[in-house]
N, C-alpha and C positions, 0 to 999 in steps of 0.2 A: 142585707138579710132580710131586714125588717119588712121593707117594700115587697119583697117576694111573698113573704107570708100574708100580708094582707091581701095581696092580689088573688092568693089562691082560691080557687072555687071551692065551696061546700057541697060536695056530694055525698051521698049515703054509699057507705063502706060496702064492697062487694066481696063475694066469695074469691078465693084465690084462683080457683079454677075458671071463674068468669073472666079474671084478668089474664089467664093464660088465653081463652077464647078470642080475647081482643087482641092479643098479641098475634094469634094465628091469622085473625082477620086483617091486621096491619101488614103483615108480611104477604097474604093474598093480594091486597091493593099495591102493594110493591112491584108484585110480580105483573100485575096488569098494567101499571105504568110502564114499567121496563119493556113489555110486549109492545107497547104504542111505536109503530114506526114512524108516526107523524110528531114524535115527541122529541125536543133537543135536550131533555134532560133525563138523568136515569137515577134511581136510588140505588148508591153504591153500598150501603150499609144500614143495619139495623142494631143497635146494641141495645140490651135490656140491663137495668140495674134496679136496685131498691127492693121492696118487698115481693115484687112478682118473682124475682131471681132468688130471694132467700128465704122467702116463705113457704110453709108446708100446705098441703092440701086442705087441712083444717082451718088455717087461718083466713083473715079477711085482709084486704087492701084498700087504701084509699085511692090509688090511681095506678097507672101503668107508666113507670119511668122509662123513657126511651131517649137515645140519641140516635137521630138519623143522618147519614150523611147524603147530600144530592150532589150531583156534578155533570158537567156537560159531556154530551156524547162524542166520541172520537171520531169525527167524520171528516171528509175534506172541507175545506172552508167554504166554496160556494154552496154544497149542499146542506151544511149546518147553517149558515146564515139564510138561505130559504125555508128552512124549518122555523127557525126563530121568527122571520118575518110574518110566516102563515099564522104562528101562536100568538103574535103580539096583536092580532086583529081585535080580539076582545078585551084588551088592556083599557082600564078606565083612563079617560082623557084628564082627569082630577089628580092623577098622581103627581107626586113630586119628581124631581130629577132622579133623586137617589132610591124612591121607590120604583121609578121606571125602569132602573137598571136591573133591579131584583125581582122584577115582575115575575118572570118565568120560573124562577126558584120559588116563589110565594105560592104560584099556582100549585106546584107539586105539594108544597106544606099544606095548603087549604085541603087539598084533595086526600092527604093521608090522615088529618085530624077530623075529617069528616066520618072517619071509621067509628069513631066513639069519643063522647065527651071525657071518658075517663083516662084517655091518653093525655100524657103530660111530656111535651117535648122540651128536650134541655139540650144546651150548646156543651161542645165536647169538654170546656173548660170545668163544667160541673163533676165530671168524673175525675179529674186530676186534683181540683180543689179539695174535694171531700174524700179523694182515696177511695171512691166507692167501687166495690167489686162489680164487675160488669161481666156480661157474655154476649158476645155477637151470634146474633140468630138468623140473619140473613146477609148475604155478600153477593155482590154483582162486579163483574170485571168489565170497566167502561172500555179499555182495550181491545178486548175480543167480543164485547157486547153479548155477554154471557153469563148466567148465574155461575156461581161457584160455591163449592163448599164452605160454610164459615167457618171461622176458628171457635170452637165451643168452648175453650178452655176458659175457665173463670179468670181474669185479669184485673189488675188495678193501673191506672195511669199514675205516673210520679208528675211532679211539676214540670218536667222536661217533655211531657207528653208522650213518652215510651211506653207501651203497654207492657208489662211482666207479670207472668204467674203469680197467682196470690196464694199464700199458705198461711199468712198471719190473720187470725180472727179474733185477736186480742180486742176486748172491748165492743165486738160486734157479734152479730149472730152468724153462725156459720152458714156458707151459701149451701143449698140443697144440691143433691145429687143430680146430674145432668137429666134435663128432660128432652125427650125426644120432638125437637121441633121440626116443623113440616120438610120434607125431603125436597130434594131437587125434584122437577117434573121431567 
């Protein structure tokens, strides 16, 4: 944990409402990625946690904590392989074997992180390790290749990685009432 603290960027705190605008822009970018017929990857879900979820409009936040799930499109193998081959054209030759294998996922990650320097991307394990309340704000079904309504209930992940509704706020600030995130288009 010490390493993570020392690697944290020092940014000026922003208003909670600005954090919500950044989250809206992230959702917009995820929709743009998912609308790209030439892309082999899709943004499956975006979950928000931390001060943007629990804060009030008068508060300030240091960053926008999110967990983003990216997955492969559900396409016939020849079509999927053709998309991947076309996308790998701009892959740097200097990448290691491991980095080469994850290049297409990293392209999506870079595109999302370009939305704002205040975005802080976390692995799903951070939700269970910290038992942080979270809310899904964006969902996409890879099987049907369509955006779906997210599960907006505030949940926590247990160490078994199973989400459950949260109602214990002992020792934590109570999550704010649901914010109307951007609707399906």
